[in-house]
Every structure is written in structure tokens, then in C-alpha cells.
N, CA, C and O of each residue as an XYZ file, in Angstrom:
608
protein
N     -10.846    -22.313     -6.045
C     -10.173    -21.099     -6.448
C      -9.188    -20.696     -5.365
O      -9.588    -20.432     -4.231
N      -7.931    -20.646     -5.693
C      -6.870    -20.319     -4.744
C      -6.798    -18.831     -4.505
O      -7.039    -18.040     -5.417
N      -6.462    -18.432     -3.264
C      -6.340    -17.010     -2.963
C      -5.144    -16.406     -3.680
O      -5.048    -15.184     -3.791
N      -4.225    -17.242     -4.171
C      -3.083    -16.737     -4.935
C      -3.484    -16.396     -6.369
O      -2.840    -15.558     -7.000
N      -4.530    -17.025     -6.894
C      -4.868    -16.807     -8.291
C      -5.906    -15.707     -8.491
O      -6.079    -15.227     -9.611
N      -6.591    -15.304     -7.446
C      -7.573    -14.233     -7.556
C      -7.875    -13.661     -6.179
O      -7.541    -14.257     -5.155
N      -8.496    -12.521     -6.173
C      -8.914    -11.892     -4.929
C     -10.423    -12.120     -4.797
O     -11.182    -11.697     -5.669
N     -10.866    -12.773     -3.736
C     -12.305    -12.992     -3.567
C     -13.067    -11.664     -3.506
O     -12.586    -10.694     -2.920
N     -14.233    -11.628     -4.101
C     -15.044    -10.411     -4.150
C     -15.317     -9.852     -2.749
O     -15.404     -8.637     -2.575
N     -15.451    -10.728     -1.757
C     -15.742    -10.261     -0.400
C     -14.593     -9.438      0.202
O     -14.784     -8.753      1.207
N     -13.409     -9.503     -0.405
C     -12.232     -8.785      0.089
C     -12.017     -7.454     -0.626
O     -11.076     -6.725     -0.313
N     -12.886     -7.138     -1.585
C     -12.731     -5.934     -2.401
C     -13.895     -4.982     -2.176
O     -15.059     -5.383     -2.177
N     -13.553     -3.713     -1.985
C     -14.558     -2.657     -1.915
C     -14.229     -1.668     -3.030
O     -13.095     -1.201     -3.128
N     -15.215     -1.346     -3.871
C     -14.991     -0.390     -4.943
C     -15.494      0.977     -4.503
O     -16.636      1.123     -4.066
N     -14.623      1.977     -4.626
C     -14.923      3.328     -4.164
C     -14.701      4.322     -5.295
O     -13.819      4.124     -6.131
N     -15.496      5.392     -5.328
C     -15.298      6.417     -6.351
C     -15.531      7.819     -5.809
O     -15.890      8.728     -6.559
N     -15.330      7.993     -4.530
C     -15.498      9.306     -3.924
C     -14.250     10.162     -4.042
O     -13.219      9.696     -4.527
N     -14.334     11.412     -3.602
C     -13.194     12.325     -3.700
C     -12.057     12.009     -2.719
O     -10.953     12.539     -2.846
N     -12.338     11.147     -1.749
C     -11.328     10.721     -0.771
C     -11.509      9.230     -0.508
O     -12.633      8.742     -0.386
N     -10.395      8.516     -0.423
C     -10.413      7.082     -0.143
C      -9.629      6.881      1.154
O      -8.467      7.272      1.260
N     -10.285      6.268      2.131
C      -9.671      6.113      3.448
C      -9.544      4.648      3.817
O     -10.444      3.844      3.574
N      -8.397      4.318      4.415
C      -8.202      2.991      5.000
C      -7.902      3.204      6.469
O      -7.199      4.144      6.839
N      -8.442      2.320      7.311
C      -8.170      2.438      8.742
C      -8.229      1.094      9.421
O      -8.991      0.206      9.037
N      -7.398      0.967     10.447
C      -7.370     -0.236     11.288
C      -6.588      0.085     12.556
O      -5.594      0.811     12.523
N      -7.040     -0.451     13.641
C      -6.344     -0.315     14.919
C      -5.989      1.129     15.275
O      -4.900      1.392     15.785
N      -6.893      2.053     15.011
C      -6.669      3.448     15.357
C      -5.745      4.201     14.413
O      -5.417      5.360     14.669
N      -5.321      3.568     13.332
C      -4.449      4.222     12.354
C      -5.249      4.470     11.083
O      -6.137      3.693     10.731
N      -4.925      5.562     10.399
C      -5.708      5.938      9.217
C      -4.806      6.566      8.155
O      -3.835      7.258      8.461
N      -5.163      6.299      6.894
C      -4.516      6.947      5.748
C      -5.614      7.324      4.758
O      -6.503      6.525      4.465
N      -5.541      8.537      4.254
C      -6.530      9.026      3.301
C      -5.833      9.453      2.017
O      -4.817     10.147      2.041
N      -6.405      9.020      0.895
C      -5.900      9.370     -0.428
C      -6.911     10.282     -1.111
O      -8.119     10.057     -1.044
N      -6.396     11.306     -1.764
C      -7.253     12.199     -2.539
C      -7.579     11.542     -3.874
O      -6.723     10.918     -4.500
N      -8.830     11.693     -4.297
C      -9.298     11.142     -5.561
C     -10.198     12.183     -6.225
O     -11.391     11.946     -6.415
N      -9.613     13.362     -6.585
C     -10.432     14.479     -7.062
C     -11.225     14.181     -8.331
O     -12.285     14.770     -8.543
N     -10.737     13.287     -9.172
C     -11.451     12.940    -10.401
C     -12.466     11.815    -10.179
O     -13.121     11.359    -11.115
N     -12.579     11.386     -8.938
C     -13.528     10.338     -8.545
C     -13.385      9.079     -9.402
O     -14.365      8.479     -9.844
N     -12.120      8.707     -9.617
C     -11.840      7.475    -10.348
C     -12.274      6.280     -9.512
O     -12.375      6.370     -8.289
N     -12.529      5.161    -10.181
C     -12.902      3.945     -9.462
C     -11.634      3.347     -8.839
O     -10.687      2.999     -9.544
N     -11.635      3.239     -7.530
C     -10.515      2.697     -6.769
C     -10.976      1.404     -6.107
O     -12.047      1.348     -5.502
N     -10.159      0.376     -6.231
C     -10.455     -0.873     -5.519
C      -9.647     -0.876     -4.232
O      -8.428     -0.705     -4.244
N     -10.344     -1.073     -3.126
C      -9.695     -1.202     -1.822
C      -9.752     -2.678     -1.439
O     -10.826     -3.240     -1.228
N      -8.573     -3.291     -1.354
C      -8.488     -4.720     -1.053
C      -8.010     -4.905      0.376
O      -6.977     -4.367      0.776
N      -8.775     -5.671      1.138
C      -8.372     -6.043      2.493
C      -7.431     -7.238      2.342
O      -7.868     -8.351      2.052
N      -6.145     -6.997      2.542
C      -5.134     -8.034      2.279
C      -5.259     -9.202      3.246
O      -5.046    -10.348      2.849
N      -5.600     -8.942      4.507
C      -5.783    -10.050      5.454
C      -6.893    -10.980      4.983
O      -6.771    -12.198      5.113
N      -7.961    -10.434      4.444
C      -9.056    -11.241      3.905
C      -8.570    -12.054      2.707
O      -8.834    -13.253      2.613
N      -7.859    -11.397      1.797
C      -7.381    -12.030      0.562
C      -6.373    -13.135      0.833
O      -6.468    -14.210      0.242
N      -5.413    -12.894      1.711
C      -4.328    -13.856      1.938
C      -4.452    -14.618      3.253
O      -3.461    -15.149      3.755
N      -5.647    -14.677      3.810
C      -5.810    -15.293      5.132
C      -5.390    -16.759      5.184
O      -4.998    -17.250      6.243
N      -5.465    -17.456      4.068
C      -5.114    -18.882      4.082
C      -3.616    -19.126      3.895
O      -3.157    -20.263      3.998
N      -2.858    -18.071      3.621
C      -1.422    -18.225      3.411
C      -0.647    -17.761      4.639
O      -0.933    -16.710      5.212
N       0.322    -18.552      5.025
C       1.172    -18.160      6.146
C       2.169    -17.117      5.652
O       2.461    -17.037      4.458
N       2.675    -16.338      6.562
C       3.716    -15.384      6.202
C       3.291    -13.942      6.360
O       2.189    -13.633      6.811
N       4.197    -13.079      5.976
C       3.989    -11.648      6.106
C       2.988    -11.141      5.081
O       2.887    -11.671      3.975
N       2.247    -10.105      5.466
C       1.348     -9.420      4.550
C       0.986     -8.057      5.134
O       1.028     -7.853      6.348
N       0.636     -7.150      4.263
C       0.268     -5.809      4.691
C      -1.223     -5.768      5.017
O      -1.896     -6.799      5.026
N      -1.730     -4.563      5.284
C      -3.133     -4.417      5.677
C      -4.076     -4.182      4.497
O      -5.127     -4.817      4.405
N      -3.701     -3.273      3.599
C      -4.582     -2.907      2.489
C      -3.795     -2.721      1.206
O      -2.577     -2.538      1.209
N      -4.534     -2.774      0.112
C      -3.998     -2.510     -1.213
C      -5.020     -1.623     -1.908
O      -6.192     -1.986     -2.007
N      -4.583     -0.459     -2.392
C      -5.455      0.414     -3.172
C      -5.028      0.327     -4.623
O      -3.863      0.545     -4.955
N      -5.976      0.008     -5.478
C      -5.701     -0.159     -6.902
C      -6.362      0.992     -7.648
O      -7.587      1.088     -7.706
N      -5.535      1.861     -8.217
C      -5.993      2.962     -9.052
C      -5.736      2.514    -10.487
O      -4.626      2.660    -10.997
N      -6.739      1.980    -11.122
C      -6.636      1.266    -12.404
C      -5.641      1.873    -13.381
O      -5.716      3.051    -13.730
N      -4.724      1.044    -13.803
C      -3.727      1.354    -14.811
C      -2.823      2.531    -14.455
O      -2.137      3.069    -15.324
N      -2.817      2.939    -13.175
C      -1.944      4.032    -12.746
C      -0.936      3.537    -11.729
O       0.266      3.525    -11.995
N      -1.422      3.125    -10.555
C      -0.527      2.686     -9.486
C      -1.309      1.837     -8.489
O      -2.480      2.098     -8.214
N      -0.651      0.832     -7.962
C      -1.196      0.034     -6.866
C      -0.386      0.398     -5.628
O       0.841      0.299     -5.636
N      -1.068      0.818     -4.566
C      -0.390      1.235     -3.345
C      -0.687      0.228     -2.241
O      -1.840      0.006     -1.874
N       0.374     -0.373     -1.723
C       0.268     -1.346     -0.636
C       0.474     -0.587      0.671
O       1.460      0.131      0.833
N      -0.458     -0.752      1.596
C      -0.452      0.047      2.820
C      -0.303     -0.828      4.051
O      -1.010     -1.822      4.215
N       0.610     -0.449      4.895
C       0.799     -1.102      6.186
C       0.570     -0.058      7.273
O       1.278      0.946      7.344
N      -0.420     -0.307      8.112
C      -0.739      0.560      9.239
C      -0.006      0.004     10.449
O      -0.396     -1.028     10.996
N       1.052      0.683     10.867
C       2.010      0.140     11.826
C       2.125      1.032     13.044
O       1.701      2.188     13.031
N       2.693      0.489     14.078
C       3.018      1.269     15.262
C       4.290      2.052     15.042
O       4.258      3.278     14.933
N       5.424      1.346     14.976
C       6.708      2.022     14.882
C       7.762      1.234     14.096
O       8.731      1.830     13.627
N       7.606     -0.062     13.940
C       8.626     -0.922     13.353
C       8.630     -0.828     11.825
O       7.962     -1.603     11.141
N       9.393      0.134     11.306
C       9.441      0.407      9.869
C      10.032     -0.767      9.086
O       9.515     -1.119      8.025
N      11.105     -1.377      9.592
C      11.726     -2.505      8.882
C      10.725     -3.632      8.660
O      10.645     -4.187      7.564
N       9.967     -3.969      9.692
C       8.973     -5.032      9.579
C       7.863     -4.632      8.607
O       7.385     -5.458      7.830
N       7.460     -3.370      8.655
C       6.413     -2.886      7.754
C       6.850     -3.002      6.295
O       6.058     -3.400      5.441
N       8.084     -2.662      6.011
C       8.587     -2.757      4.637
C       8.632     -4.218      4.193
O       8.304     -4.519      3.045
N       9.025     -5.116      5.070
C       9.010     -6.548      4.737
C       7.590     -7.005      4.413
O       7.387     -7.797      3.493
N       6.601     -6.505      5.170
C       5.209     -6.870      4.911
C       4.751     -6.342      3.549
O       4.059     -7.042      2.810
N       5.132     -5.123      3.224
C       4.764     -4.539      1.935
C       5.384     -5.337      0.796
O       4.707     -5.637     -0.188
N       6.653     -5.682      0.915
C       7.326     -6.433     -0.158
C       6.747     -7.836     -0.313
O       6.625     -8.330     -1.434
N       6.388     -8.481      0.790
C       5.772     -9.812      0.712
C       4.421     -9.728      0.001
O       4.083    -10.598     -0.800
N       3.655     -8.682      0.296
C       2.366     -8.496     -0.366
C       2.570     -8.185     -1.847
O       1.821     -8.677     -2.692
N       3.564     -7.383     -2.164
C       3.875     -7.079     -3.559
C       4.168     -8.356     -4.345
O       3.689     -8.517     -5.468
N       4.945     -9.258     -3.765
C       5.257    -10.523     -4.438
C       3.988    -11.330     -4.716
O       3.847    -11.906     -5.795
N       3.074    -11.376     -3.762
C       1.805    -12.101     -3.953
C       0.936    -11.411     -5.006
O       0.291    -12.077     -5.816
N       0.923    -10.083     -4.991
C       0.089     -9.320     -5.911
C       0.561     -9.497     -7.355
O      -0.256     -9.629     -8.266
N       1.878     -9.501     -7.562
C       2.418     -9.647     -8.915
C       2.071    -10.994     -9.536
O       2.017    -11.107    -10.761
N       1.836    -12.008     -8.725
C       1.448    -13.328     -9.224
C       0.132    -13.252    -10.003
O      -0.082    -14.022    -10.939
N      -0.738    -12.335     -9.620
C      -2.061    -12.246    -10.240
C      -2.025    -11.715    -11.671
O      -2.975    -11.927    -12.425
N      -0.966    -11.040    -12.053
C      -0.766    -10.577    -13.429
C      -1.759     -9.518    -13.912
O      -1.757     -9.187    -15.098
N      -2.590     -8.986    -13.050
C      -3.494     -7.914    -13.483
C      -3.292     -6.669    -12.638
O      -4.228     -5.921    -12.354
N      -2.049     -6.472    -12.249
C      -1.713     -5.320    -11.444
C      -1.375     -4.129    -12.340
O      -1.182     -4.274    -13.547
N      -1.310     -2.970    -11.731
C      -0.981     -1.737    -12.447
C       0.493     -1.733    -12.846
O       1.272     -2.554    -12.361
N       0.876     -0.813    -13.727
C       2.269     -0.780    -14.175
C       3.248     -0.267    -13.117
O       4.454     -0.486    -13.234
N       2.745      0.408    -12.096
C       3.612      0.961    -11.053
C       3.107      0.545     -9.681
O       1.929      0.249     -9.483
N       4.063      0.535     -8.729
C       3.733      0.111     -7.370
C       4.247      1.124     -6.362
O       5.305      1.728     -6.537
N       3.477      1.290     -5.317
C       3.894      2.150     -4.214
C       3.607      1.450     -2.908
O       2.788      0.534     -2.840
N       4.284      1.889     -1.887
C       4.055      1.373     -0.548
C       3.933      2.528      0.414
O       4.632      3.533      0.283
N       3.048      2.390      1.381
C       2.858      3.421      2.395
C       2.896      2.779      3.764
O       2.131      1.861      4.059
N       3.797      3.273      4.598
C       3.864      2.848      5.991
C       3.283      3.980      6.819
O       3.820      5.088      6.832
N       2.185      3.702      7.511
C       1.545      4.687      8.375
C       1.840      4.288      9.812
O       1.576      3.156     10.219
N       2.385      5.218     10.570
C       2.761      4.905     11.945
C       2.068      5.842     12.928
O       1.605      6.921     12.557
N       2.004      5.418     14.169
C       1.422      6.260     15.211
C       2.503      6.968     16.010
O       2.319      8.102     16.451
N       3.618      6.301     16.193
C       4.748      6.905     16.896
C       5.864      7.083     15.890
O       6.211      6.144     15.174
N       6.425      8.267     15.829
C       7.455      8.567     14.835
C       8.696      7.711     15.026
O       9.285      7.683     16.107
N       9.088      7.012     13.963
C      10.358      6.288     14.020
C      11.494      7.290     13.845
O      11.271      8.417     13.403
N      12.666      6.892     14.180
C      13.805      7.782     13.972
C      14.076      7.875     12.480
O      14.262      6.858     11.811
N      14.097      9.093     11.962
C      14.412      9.309     10.548
C      15.925      9.348     10.414
O      16.631      9.930     11.238
N      16.386      8.729      9.384
C      17.827      8.743      9.178
C      18.131      8.605      7.703
O      17.261      8.288      6.892
N      19.392      8.851      7.375
C      19.834      8.667      5.991
C      19.661      7.217      5.578
O      19.471      6.928      4.396
N      19.723      6.301      6.537
C      19.556      4.881      6.236
C      18.181      4.617      5.633
O      18.067      3.852      4.675
N      17.134      5.237      6.178
C      15.786      5.060      5.629
C      15.699      5.627      4.220
O      15.106      5.007      3.337
N      16.278      6.784      4.006
C      16.255      7.372      2.668
C      17.008      6.500      1.673
O      16.563      6.327      0.538
N      18.138      5.954      2.086
C      18.901      5.045      1.225
C      18.098      3.787      0.915
O      18.112      3.299     -0.215
N      17.401      3.265      1.915
C      16.565      2.078      1.727
C      15.465      2.355      0.706
O      15.203      1.526     -0.165
N      14.824      3.512      0.808
C      13.764      3.874     -0.132
C      14.296      3.910     -1.571
O      13.648      3.414     -2.492
N      15.462      4.493     -1.749
C      16.055      4.564     -3.092
C      16.448      3.184     -3.606
O      16.299      2.886     -4.791
N      16.949      2.352     -2.710
C      17.322      0.987     -3.090
C      16.087      0.183     -3.523
O      16.136     -0.559     -4.504
N      14.983      0.337     -2.784
C      13.750     -0.373     -3.141
C      13.213      0.105     -4.486
O      12.697     -0.690     -5.272
N      13.335      1.387     -4.743
C      12.885      1.907     -6.030
C      13.723      1.324     -7.159
O      13.192      0.938     -8.200
N      15.021      1.262     -6.953
C      15.929      0.748     -7.976
C      15.776     -0.767     -8.181
O      15.653     -1.230     -9.314
N      15.783     -1.516     -7.109
C      15.791     -2.991     -7.192
C      14.404     -3.608     -7.354
O      14.243     -4.581     -8.091
N      13.396     -3.048     -6.667
C      12.064     -3.665     -6.672
C      11.014     -2.834     -7.409
O       9.870     -3.266     -7.551
N      11.396     -1.642     -7.880
C      10.501     -0.755     -8.632
C       9.269     -0.364     -7.823
O       8.157     -0.340     -8.350
N       9.470     -0.059     -6.547
C       8.379      0.374     -5.684
C       8.837      1.600     -4.901
O       9.903      1.602     -4.286
N       7.999      2.656     -4.937
C       8.278      3.872     -4.181
C       7.588      3.766     -2.826
O       6.380      3.537     -2.758
N       8.346      3.931     -1.756
C       7.819      3.832     -0.395
C       7.717      5.218      0.227
O       8.670      5.996      0.183
N       6.571      5.519      0.801
C       6.360      6.733      1.590
C       6.085      6.314      3.026
O       5.643      5.195      3.288
N       6.351      7.218      3.941
C       6.075      6.974      5.353
C       5.439      8.216      5.941
O       5.830      9.335      5.611
N       4.461      8.025      6.808
C       3.815      9.181      7.415
C       3.052      8.818      8.661
O       2.663      7.669      8.871
N       2.849      9.820      9.477
C       2.119      9.641     10.727
C       0.617      9.538     10.454
O       0.090     10.230      9.582
N      -0.049      8.693     11.183
C      -1.471      8.441     11.014
C      -2.291      9.731     11.059
O      -2.206     10.508     12.010
N      -3.101      9.941      9.991
C      -4.022     11.060      9.945
C      -3.405     12.430      9.777
O      -4.127     13.427      9.785
N      -2.104     12.515      9.628
C      -1.429     13.807      9.574
C      -1.621     14.532      8.239
O      -1.688     15.760      8.199
N      -1.711     13.760      7.140
C      -1.864     14.379      5.827
C      -2.621     13.451      4.895
O      -2.779     12.262      5.172
N      -3.083     14.008      3.792
C      -3.712     13.218      2.744
C      -2.652     12.913      1.689
O      -1.726     13.697      1.481
N      -2.797     11.775      1.033
C      -1.836     11.334      0.030
C      -2.434     11.454     -1.360
O      -3.653     11.436     -1.531
N      -1.560     11.578     -2.349
C      -1.971     11.600     -3.746
C      -1.393     10.366     -4.430
O      -0.242      9.999     -4.190
N      -2.187      9.734     -5.273
C      -1.714      8.540     -5.970
C      -0.476      8.843     -6.810
O       0.419      8.005     -6.918
N      -0.419     10.037     -7.405
C       0.703     10.400     -8.265
C       2.040     10.359     -7.525
O       3.083     10.137     -8.140
N       2.014     10.570     -6.227
C       3.250     10.521     -5.437
C       3.953      9.189     -5.622
O       5.182      9.129     -5.606
N       3.192      8.127     -5.796
C       3.736      6.771     -5.869
C       4.078      6.334     -7.288
O       4.578      5.227     -7.491
N       3.814      7.192     -8.273
C       4.072      6.835     -9.665
C       5.403      7.361    -10.182
O       5.882      6.932    -11.231
N       5.984      8.272     -9.458
C       7.217      8.890     -9.925
C       6.953     10.160    -10.712
O       7.895     10.811    -11.164
N       5.673     10.530    -10.887
C       5.355     11.731    -11.644
C       5.194     12.960    -10.762
O       5.198     14.085    -11.261
N       5.050     12.756     -9.447
C       4.914     13.891     -8.537
C       5.500     13.494     -7.192
O       4.913     12.695     -6.463
N       6.664     14.057     -6.864
C       7.301     13.716     -5.583
C       7.702     14.949     -4.865
O       8.254     14.872     -3.768
């Protein structure tokens, strides 16, 4: 069984609490799940460990709503976005993904915000159909709807 054709069970954690948290290397992102829906948390390094190339840290699957690809980064936003897009390409191969995609870059040191980043986010939404958010580690909780285009 190829890691491209399925996600091994050992790489998936199913959660249904009011908050879903991912953390690595001192960075953290928390998503609100007030309806306690079943969320799959996929450890992308575990899933794609046999494949060379870029990949993000986690994937949260909110069934039939949105799949959010998460990169827990220091400061390099460009590299983080490349990792998210590479993971998105691998995820779409599986054909059982949600209808919408989001990406979250969590950083510890604030990158310089500029119109260029905002333009990049809009371009990714238009060309790749993925909404990207960026935020400082642990600073706020996220809502899945933010990544669907229904609440921004």
C-alpha cells in the first residue's frame, strides 16, 4: 500500500472535542469545534515520510466542509506556503478530500506583513482554490469556517 494512495491509520488521530490542537517544536494552533464534529488530525510527516520533497506538518479534515493544511514555521512564509501547496497536491491524489481547502502558517516570529502577502493570498485563492491564513503561535483560536469562504 503506497503512502500516495492512502493515509496509514497510525498517522491519523480522530478527535471530537470542543477544541482541536496541533503542536510541534514549541508552536501551536488551536481550532474551535463547538459542535464536537469528528475531526481527523493527520500527521503529514508520518503519512509522507517515504516521499522526498516538501510537506507540511499537519492536516485537519473537517468532513465534507474543509481540509486545513497546517505548517508550524519559524518565520519563512514563502517556504511554508510551498510546503502547504506540495501537501495539497499529494492530498488531492487521494480523491477523498473535502470540497474546500485552507492553509494555515503558524509562526513564532512575526514576518513582515506587506501588500505582497495579501496579493499572494488572493492569487492562491484564485489559482489553487485554497485560502491561506497566517498567525502567531498560540495567539488566537481558529474557526474552520474561516477557510471555507463563508466567514472571513
